[in-house]
N, C-alpha and C positions, 0 to 999 in steps of 0.2 A: 446438588447431591445426586440427582438422577443421572446427570451426565457422567459423573465419576463412576457410579455403579455400572453403567452401560459399558464404559471403556474397559473396566476391569474384567467384566464378564466376557467381553469379546476377546480380550487378550488371553484369558485363561482357557477359553474354549477353542482358541485357534481358528476362529471363524474367518473364512476367506470368501468375500462376496465376489462371485466370479465376474461380474460385469465391471469391477473396479480395477483399473491398472494401478497397483500399489507402488511403493517406493521405487523410483527410477535411480539406478546406479550411475556412476560417473560416465560421462560421454566425452568425446573428443573436445578439448578446449576447456573442460571443467576443472575445478580445483581438485587436487589429489585428496583421497579419502584415507582416514586413519581411524583409530579407536581412542576413546577418552583416556584409557590407562596409558597407552603409548605416548600420549602428549601431556601426561602429568595431571590428569583430571580424574577424580573419583567417578567411576561409572554409576555408583549409587546416587551421586549428586545430580548427574545428568538425568537419570530415571526420575528422580524427585522433581526436577525442573519440568520435564515433559509431562509428568502426571499432573502437576499443579497447573500448567498452562492449559492442558486439554480439558481440565475440569473447571476452568475459570468460568464463573457465572456471569450472565448478562452479555455474552458475546461469543464469537467463534474464532478459533485460531485456524488460519489457512496454511501457513508455512512457518516452520521453525528450523533454523540452521545454527549450529555451534561450531565455530572455527577456531583452531589454535595452531600457532606456528605455520599458518598458511594452509592448513589441512582441515577438511570437514570431518569432525569427529562424531557428529550426530545430526540427523535431520529427520523431520517428520512433515508430511504433507497430507494432513487428514482428509480422507475421502469425503466428498468427491473431488477435492483439489489434488493436483498432480504436480510433481516436480517440474515438469515441462511447461506448465501453464504460466502465461504472463499474468501480471497483477498490476493494477493501477497503484501507484505508490504515493499519490498526493504530494505533500511537500518534501518528501525525500528527493523529488525532482530538483529542488533548489541546489542540492549539493553537487549534482552533475553540472548544473549551470555554472556554479562557482568554479569547478575544475576547467570548464571551457574558457572562462575568463582568465584563469591562471595560464592556460596554454597560449591564449592570445597575447598575454603579457610576455611570456617567454619568447614569442615570435615577433616582439616589438610592434604588434598591431595596436596595442592598448597600454595605458598606464593607470595605476591606481589613482593618481591625482588628476586625471583627465576630467574636465568639466562636462557634465552630462549634456548641457544645452548645446555644446559644440557639435554633437552628433545629429541634432534634430533642427536644423535651420528651417525646414519646411513644416515643422510642427509647433514652433514656439508661439506662445501667446503674444498679443500686441504689447503687453506690459510685463516685464520680467523683474521680479523683486531681487534685491541684492542676495538674499538667502538662496533663492532658487538658482541664481546665476553662479553661486559658489558651490553648488551640489556636485559631488565627485563620484566616480565609480566606487571608491572605497566606502562612501556613505551608503550607497545602495547595497553593497555586500554585507554591511553590518546592520542593515535595517535601521539606519539612523538618518533618514532623509529630511526629517522635520515636517513632512506632509502627513496630515491626518489620514489614517487608513479608511478606505471607502469600498466595501465589498460590492455595493450596488453598481459601482462604476463599470464593471465588466459586463453587466447585463443591460446597461442603459446606453452604451456607446459602441459604435463600430470601430472607432480608432482609439484604442485604449491609451496608447502613449500620449497622443495629443490631449486627451481629456485629463490624464494624470498630470502632465506638465502645466496645465492651466489651473490646477488646484493651488490654494494658498500654501506657502511654506511658513508655518506659524512658529517654528522653532529653528534655532541655528543648527544646520546639518552637522552630524557627527557628535551631537551632545546627548541625545536621548534615544534609547531603543524603542521602536514601535514596529511590531511585527506586521509586515505588509507584503503580500505576495506580488503586488504590483511593482515593488522594487526589483524583484527578480525578473519580472516580465520586461521591464525597461532594460535590464542587463541583456536579456535575450535579443531584444531589438538592436541594442548597440552591437552585439556580436554579429548579427546578420549584416549590419552596415559595414563593419570593418573587415569581415571575411568574405562578403559577397555570397554567402551560403546560409542556409538555415542553421540554427543551433544544432539540430539533430544531424544534419549532413556533416557539419564540422566535427562533431563528437564521434560520429561513426568512423571517420578517417583517422582522427588524432588519438582517440581513446578506446572506443568500444571495440572496433575491429582488432587492434593489437591485443586486447584483453580476451578475445574469443567470445565477446558478447554479440551474438549473431541476430538476435531478435529484440528490437526496440522500436516502439512507435511513440509519437508525442503529439498531443493536441495542438491545433493551430488557432490563433486569434482570427477575428473576421478579416484582418488585413494581412493574413498569411505570415505570421511570426509565431514560432513555437511558444507556447504559453510560459515556459521557463520555470515559474514558481509552482506548478502542478502539472498534471496531465501526462507524465511519462508512464509507460507501461512496459515492464520487463519481467523476466522470471526471477525468482528469489535468488538463484545462483548469481545473477548479475549484481545484486546488492552485496552478496558475500564477497565478490571480487572487489567491489567498491571499497569495502572495509579493509580488505587486505592491502589494496593499493595505498590507502591513506596511512595505514600502520607502517608501510614500507616507504613512506615519504615520497610518494609519487612514482616509485620505481616498480616496474612489472617485468619479471623474469629477465632482469638485467638491463632493461630499457627504461630510461628516465622519461616517462610520458608527461609528467608535470613536474616543474622544478621543486626540489626539496624546500627551498626557501618559501615558495608560495604555500605549499602544504603545511609547513610549520605555522605560518600566519593564520591560515584557514582554521587550523585545529588549536588555536590559542584563544584565551579569553580577552577579547579586544574591548567589549562593552558589556556592562552588566544589564541584566534583563529584569523587567518588572513583571513579566508574564512568562511562564515556562510550561512545557508539557507535563512535567511532574511537579505538582504543587507542594510537595513535601521537601523538595531540594532546591537550593538556590542555584540558578543557572546564569552563565554568561553566554556570549555569542561571539563567534569568529566570523569567517566568511561563509555564511550560509550553513553553519554547523553550530549546534548547541554544545556548551562546554560546562563541565562541573567536575567535582572531585568526590570520590567515595573513600571515606576513611579506611585505610588498610589496603586499598586497591589502586590508589593513585588517580591521575587525571582520567577523565572520560570525555570522549567526543561522541556526539550523537546526531545522526540524520533522522529526522522525525517527520511523520506525515499524519494527517487527520485519521481518526478512527482506529489508530493503533498500528501504524507502519513504522518500524524501527530498525536502524542499523546502529548498534551500540559497539563502540571501539574502546578497548582498554589497552593502551600502549605498554604499561608496566607488565601486564600479563600476556601480551601478544595474543589477544583474543578479540574475536568479533562475534556478536550474536545478532542474528537477523530474525525478526518476528513480524509477520504480516497477518492481518485479519481485521475483524470488526470487534473492537475491544472497548468496553465501557470503563473498566477500572485500570487505568494506566499506573496508578500508584502500586496496586497489587502486583502488576506485571514487573515493574522495576524492583519491587521487593523480592520477587522470586529469583530474579537474576542475582541480586546482591547477596541475599541471605541463604538461598538454597544452592545455586550453582557455584558461585565464587568461593563459598566456604570449602568446596571440595577441590580447589585448584592448588597444585603444588609446583615446585620448581623442577622436579625430575620425573622421568617416566616411572610408572607404577608397575608392579608385577601384573601379569596377565590376569584378567578377571572374567574368565570364560563364562561362568554361569550368569553373572550379572550382564555380560555383553549379550548373551542370548536373550535375556529378559528385555534389554533395551532394544535390540533388533526387532523383537516381536511387538513391543509396544509401538515402535515407530511404524512398522510395516502394516499393522492392523488399526492404526489410529483412524477414526472417522468422526465426522460431525454428527450430532444428534439426528437420528432418523425418526419420523413420525411413528408413534407407537399405537398399536391397535390390531384389529382383525383384518383379514383379507376380503371379507364379504360384508355387504350392507344392503341398503335399499337398491333395487334394480334401477339403474339410471342410464344404462347403455341405450343409445339411440334417441335420447331425449335432449332437448336444448333448453338451457337456462337463459331466459331473456330478461336482462336486467332492466328494472324500472329507471326512469330518468335520474341521473346522478351527476355529481360534479367531478367524477373521476374518469370519465370517458369510457366506462365499461358498457359494452353493448350486449354480448352474449358469450356463453361458454358451453362446451360439451365435455363430458367425462366418459370416454368410450374406448374400450380395448386398451387399457393402460396408457391412454394418451389424454392429456388435458389440452383442449383447444380454447383459446381466449382471444376475443375480438375487442379492440378499443378503437375509439374514434381516431381517424387519421393515421392509423398504424396497420401494418400487415397482420393478418391473423397468425398468431403464434401457436405452434404445436409442441408440447412438452412431453416426450416419452417419460413414463413414470415407472418406478420399480417398487414392489412391495418388499420392505426390509432390505432394499438395495438401491443404489443410485443408478439411474440410466441417463445417458447423455443424448443431447440433440443440438442442432445448430439453430441459431436465432436468425430470423429475417429482419427484425428490428434491432433495437438497442436495449441494453439492460438499464435498470433504474440508476440514477446518478444524482447525488446530493448537491452537485455544483451547478449553478444556473447561469453560467456565463454565456454571452452571445456566441452562437455557433459551437456550442459545447460538443465535444467528441469529434470535431472536425479533424480529418486526416488520420484518425486511428484506423488500423487495418480491421476490416469487418470480418473477423473470424470468431465472433462471440459464440460461446457455447453455454448451455444450461444443463444442469443435472437435477433430476426431480425424483422424489420418492413420495409415497402415499400410504395411508392406513385409515381404516374406519375406526374412529375413536369411540363412537357409539353406533348402534344400528342405523342411525339416520344422519350421522355427522362424519364427513370425509375431510381429512386434513391432507393438504398437499404442500410440500416444501420444495422450493426451487432455489438452487444456488447457481449464480453466474460464475462459472469456474475460472475463466480467464479474465476476470474483472475484479469485483469485490463484493457487490451487493447480493442480497437474497430476497425472496418474497415468500410469504406464507398465505395460503388460501384455506379457509375453513368453511365448507359448504354445509349448511344445516337444512336438510331436505324436509324436515317437519315444519320449521319456521319459514322456509323459503327465504333464507338470508345467507349472504356471503360476508364473512368477516375476513378482510385481507390487510396485509401490512407489508410495505417494503422495509426490510429489516436492516436499518442502520440508525444510529443514535439520532434522536430528535424527531422521528416520525411517529405518528399516532395511528392506531388501527382504525379502519373505516368499516361501516356496515352498510350493505346495499341489498335491497329486496329484489327478488327475482320471481318470475313466473316460469313454471315448468311445462314445456310444450313438447 
């Protein structure tokens, strides 16, 4: 409720926080822009969608884009996030890997029925079961390898493919869906062998550059293979283009980048799923894409990543919705799309809705994530050092001085976070942002351009709250310093983490 009230007040007041670069308009190579009414969508429905998403409890929305007929009709990048920021997309990465497989098939480098073991003579176990010997590229694409998923494999081994191929294949490949990111990583390794290039290099030439996607980086495994099933970092606009490409059956501005036949298969229900991202809807799976049907709106294809990364495609309506953030209630999010947005979609352009369009523009331009609330003054702490007592979190010391939080952890460079009162201020990171994936060599090969935006407020005369968002990543951290109790309560804000309390001495 508090988030909704803050958003409404800021929009009504027309507050512009000067240190925040707001909505970035179309740049060279971007999708064309339009309005909801011009593309047959009620502007009021888009306002309701945006308002509902921005007020979603238990998480933060970082980017929202609504696309119809290949045009962006609405977008919001709540501050401190910006349209130009890259964002890690977790398992949405899988769909890009699938398209690379489709391109390799189009170039006769690969076939769906190729046996996986034939690509890895140097990594095969001493004994190969008949089931593992029969495993095909198609089985990897549909997550039906017959191998029991093992998340720990990525943190316990330096050669992920060799370790995965040595696992037992306890079911007939192609018969049962088991979601396993290692299936996609094995596809990335196959692509590297048949093309002689990394997955990202191959995609840059064949797909990303032709689509005007100029910024993409992708994590590497310990043996220098793009992770494939996760680890891609791109701006939200790149995902909007992905959705448009798939709706256009692999065609981009008259150029067939991926064969229509492959895209049709990728976007079809090939195997039924026992586990799906939206537990209220029955899903199927194609080639690294979720599939379902929404009554009244037809078939839906979806690229989905952990913590709430979505590219939702509705062919019948010629629509794409991109949502990125840290979201706890995915069912509510899907309900907003189905019940709020799509109810306002028609077949023909609507009359100009000037007043509503002004409201939508203001809502999107002034959208921002919750700022710490309180006063600008509290206990005098400038020039003092908080020395943390021994703890299991690597915290050594901190200072809060001249609107800057400095934080030292074991084995990491000292980070300086510029902070704003009732505004976000930006700074570059020396180290890396928090990351909930613990694979070996995690974040390897990502461009080190990480930025953080921080804001602060005294919630009581002795309690200082600092909120830090890693704006070209995904995660955030909250620090609450209690100078009466000499305690820090902190949390890396993504699902599954718990707050920690550390005592400190003030010197």
